[in-house]
N, C-alpha and C positions, 0 to 999 in steps of 0.2 A: 893524766898519766895512765897509760894502758899497762896492764899486768904483763910481765915477761916471763912468767913461770915456765911456759912451754917454748920460750925463745930457743931456736936451734932445732926444734922438732918440725919435721916436714910431713904434712899429711896430703896424700893424693886422694881426692874425693871424686869417685865416679858415679855417685848416687844421683837419683832424681827425686824430687818432691821432699816431703817433710821428714821421714825417718832419718835419712842420712844427713840432710842439710841442717837439721836441728841439732843432731849429735855433734857434727863438726864445728858448729857455731861456738860450742864451749871451748874448743881448742883454739879457734881463731881469736876469740876474745881474750884468751890468756897468752897470746903472743906467738902461737905456732904459725908457721907458714902453711896455710891451707890452700891448696891448688885444686880448683875444680877442673876436672878433665872432662870436657864436654864434646858432644857431637858438633860437627862443623856448622850445620844449617840451623838446627833447632836449639841446640844446647840442652841444658836442664829443662825438662818439660814445663816446670813451674814458671819459666820465663814467659810463657804464653797465656797465663791465667789472668782474666779480668777480675777486678778493675785495674786500670793502668794509669800512670801519670807520665806523659811524654814517652810512651812506649815501654815503660818499666813496670813490671807486674808487682802488685802488692805482695804477692807470695814470695817472689825472689828478693824483694827489698827487705822482707822480714827475716830472711834466713842467711843472707850472704854478705853482710858487712865484714870488713877485715879479711876478705878472701881474694884470691886471684883466680884468673880463668885462662886456661889454654884450650884451644879447639883442635882436636886431633881425630882423624879417621882411623879408629882402631881396627877396622876391617882390612886395612892395607898393611902390607908387610913393613913399610917404612913407618907407619903409625905405631905399629907394635914395637918397632925398634926404638922409636922415640920414647914410648912409655917405659920400656925396660930400662932405658938409660935414666929416666926420672926415678924409677923404682930402686935403682942401685943406691941412690942417695937419700931415699925416703925412710921415714920411721914407721909410718902408718899408711895402709891402703884400706879404703872402705868402699864397698860396692853393693848394689842391690839388684843385679841382674838375676834372671832365673838361673837355678843351678845348671852348670854345664856350659854357660855362655863364655865365661872367662877362660875355661879350658880350651874351647874351640878357638878363641882368640890368641891362645898361647900366653896368657898373662895371669893364670890362676896361681894360687899359693904355692903349689909344688914347683912351678916354673920360676916364680919370683924368688923363692927362698934359695934357689941355686945361685942367684946373683947377689942376694942380700939375706944372709942367715938370721939377721937380727930384726927382720921386718915383722911388724904386727899387721896381720892381714885380717880384716873384719868383713864378713859377708852377712847381709841382711836378706832374709827371705821369709815367705809366709809361715813355713813350718820347719825350717832347718834344711840344711844341704842334703841330708840323706833321706828325707821324706818325700816320696813321689808327689804328695799333695802340693809341694812347692813348685811343681812344674806347671800347675794350672793357674789361670788368671784369677786374681782375687784382690779385693780391696778392703779398706778399714771396716766398712759397714758389714761385710761378709764375716770378718773375723769376730766382730762384736756379736753377730748373730750366732755363730758357731760356739762361742764361749758360754752361752746362756744369758749373757748380760742383757740383751735386748728384750728377753722375755720378762724382765723385771722392771722395765721402764716403758712398757706399752708399745715396744717396737719402734720407738721414736728415735731417729738419727740425732746425734748430739751435734751442737754447733762446732765443736772441735773434734778432730779425728783422734779418738782416744787410743786406739791400738797403735797408730803411727807415733803418737807422743810417747807412749810406753816404750816402744821400740827404740826411739831416739834416746830416752833416758838410759835404757839398758845397754844400748850400743856405746854411748859415751862412757858409762861405768865399766863395761867390758874392756874397752880400749885403755882406759886409765889404769885398770888393774893389771892388764898385760904389760903396759909400759913400766909400772912399778916392779913387776916380776922381772922384767928385762934389766931394770936398774940393779936389782939384787943379784940376778943369776947370769946376766949377759945373754939370755936366751930369748929369741923371738918366738911367736906362736900364731896359730890360727884361731880366730874368734868367730864362732858360728852363732849368730843371733836369729832366733825364730820369733817372728812378730806375734804369733799366737801364744807362744810361751811367755813372752814379755807382758802381754795383756792379761794372761792368766795370773801372773804374779801380782799385778795390780788388783785383781779380784779376790785376793786371798781371804779377806774377811767374809765375802759372800759365800765362797766355797766352804769355809769353816762353819758358817751358820747353817748351810745346807746339810752338812754332816750332823751337826748337833741337833737339828730338827728332824732326825730320822730319815735323812736322805730325801727331804722334801723342801722346796722353797718356791715361793711365788710372790707376785707383787703385794699380795695381801699379808704375807707372813714375814716380809723383811722388816727390819727394825723401824725404819722411817719411810714415809711420814707418820708421825705420831702427834697427838694433841699439842704437846709442848714443842714440837720440832717440825715446823711447816711454814709455808707462806700463806698469808691471809690478805684479802682485799679490804681496803679502807673505804671510807664514805665517798671519797673522790675517785674511786676506781683505780687506785694505785696499790702497790703491794708492799707489805712489810714482812720481813723474815724473822721468825721467832725460833730461837735456838736454845731453849732453857732446859737442857738435859740434867743439869745439877739441881738437886732438890731445893737448895736455898734460893736459887733464882726463880724457880717456878712458884715456890711458896710466896715469895715476896710479891711477884706479879699478881697472883690470885688474891692475896690479901689487900693489895693496893687497888684492885679493881672490884672488890666486893664479890669475888667469885671463889670463895673458900670451898664451895662444894666440888670444885674442879681439882683441888689439890690431890686427892687420891687417884685421879684419872689421868695423871700426867702422861703416861706412855701408851694410853689406849689408842688403837687405830680406828679409823672412821667406822668400819663395819662392826667394831666391838662396842661402840657407844655413839650412834648417830646423833642422839640428843645432846650429848656433851659437845660434839663437834659443831652442831648447829648453834649452840650457845656461844661457843668461842668465835664462830664466824660473825654472829650478830654483834658481839662485843667489839671486835676489831672494826666492823663496818659502822660503828657508832661515831667514829672520829675520822677526820681527814688525816692524811699523812703528816701534815704540818702540826696538827693537834697532837698526834701521837709523839712526834719528836719533841714537842714542848713538854708533854707529860713525862717523857723519859729524862728530861734535863735533871741532872743531879742524881739519877738512879744508876746503879751498876747492874744492869740486866742485859741478857744477850738478845737484844732486839735491834734490828737495823732496817733502814729502808732498802728496797730492791731498786737499785739505781739503774737508769739506762746507761748505755755505753758512753754517751757524751758527758753525763755527770760524773761517771766513774773516772774517765780520763782526766777531766778537769781537776777532780779532787786528788787523784794520784800525783799529777804534776805539781799540785800545790804543796804536797808533803815534801818535795825536793829530796827524796831519798836516793835518787840516781837510778831507780829501777825503770824509769821511763823519761824520755826527753825528746824534743824536736831537734833534728840534725839537718844541717844544710849540706846537700850533696849535689855535685854536678848532674846535669840532665834532669833528674827527678825533682830537684829543688828541696824545699823544707818538708821533711817527712817525720812521722812519729816512729820511734824505735823503743823496744823494750830490751833491757840489759839482763845480765845474769843475776839471779837472786842470791848471790854468794857474797857475804861480807866477811872477808878474811883479814885479820889485823895486819898481816905481813905481805898481803898481795893486793895492792890497790887496783881497782878497775874503774874505767870511766867511759861512758858512751861518747863523750865529747871528743875523744881522740880517735874515734873509729874512722876507718877508711870506707868509701862508698862501695856498694855492691858492684862488682866488675861488669863491664860490657862483655859480650860473648867473645872469648879469645883475646881479650885486652892485653894479656901478659904473655901471649904465645912467643913473640920474638924475644922478649926479655929473658924468659925462662929457658928457651932453647939455646940462646947464646950462653947463658950461665952454665949449661951442662955440656958445652963444647961444640955445638954446631955453628959453622961459619955462615956468613951472609949468603954465599953461593948455594950452600946446601939448603938454607931456609927458603931462598927464592925457588929452588927446584921443588921443594916440598909444596910450596904454594901453587906452582904451575901444575903439579900432578894431583892436586886436590887432597893432599895428605893433611894439611893444617889450614886453619882459618883464623880470622881476626887480625891478620897482618895489614897494617896501614902504612903505605909508603909516604 
């Protein structure tokens, strides 16, 4: 049974890639009608990212279940007319063009609110709509670099796009808050989300530490890794994660391993006591991972194996919590999906009732007919290159 908390809410999603798609997935999974408004030929750019199964990108499959797709040429006057008719009945519009693009297309917030005063219109950009920096090309890695974050992790790109994920979270939160405000007041509004600001929010502890350290911070002065909070290599060249920040866990570990002299050195960083670190590394390397797991049996200490993705997926699926499952979809077949991490007592959700990620323009005819265009008009739009995805 899929949640229907947002049933009746219509979201027009003009975004590409992670920030918008991840944000609107929340509303799609809770029953909103999320309509991806895509370019006729390429659609959302993430449709093209490898790896693919039967032509379907892993990226698109991860972000677009429970959504619909219409393919419209928004550069055409007819395409803009179609979009405006969609917008008249919509509750939310979300886009991530560079500032000024929607205005040139005649579909910006000021134009749409003339047709629909209750619209929630969300724009995602690098630095906000009124910052000229948003007019320049930029990506997640650049935002991480400009925030100071990369200087603290050796400049290493992360496996997940952190600024994009932060933006998606803030975008979903902003839209939800605006919808609640509209429920209370009846008033729609514009939601301006800056990716840089979203990531800055995520880094609040690091910025606070920077200030408390006399406006100085480096990889050597951040809190972790510390002796008690780090990954260490085992005898069989595998990794174990040690997270014993509480005194009781660290003390128990040290006492049980005969390393009582390390107890007062719990939070020392490598450069502060290389000898203690070498001793800890030697200790962990004295056992294989399986031997450490056997040693941990019956103990309540914050130590876990560093699993590879295959083991992690297998174990997550075995817990049967609903956060992850394999779904059978047309075209792509059986694929792995992750659900929302929200367990609300009155709002049930289930991946098993999800609809598959849509083909490009799959719902164009259905949606255009629903908003009042007849068969002749739709055929004319196809012939003029205004819409795509129509199959006779």
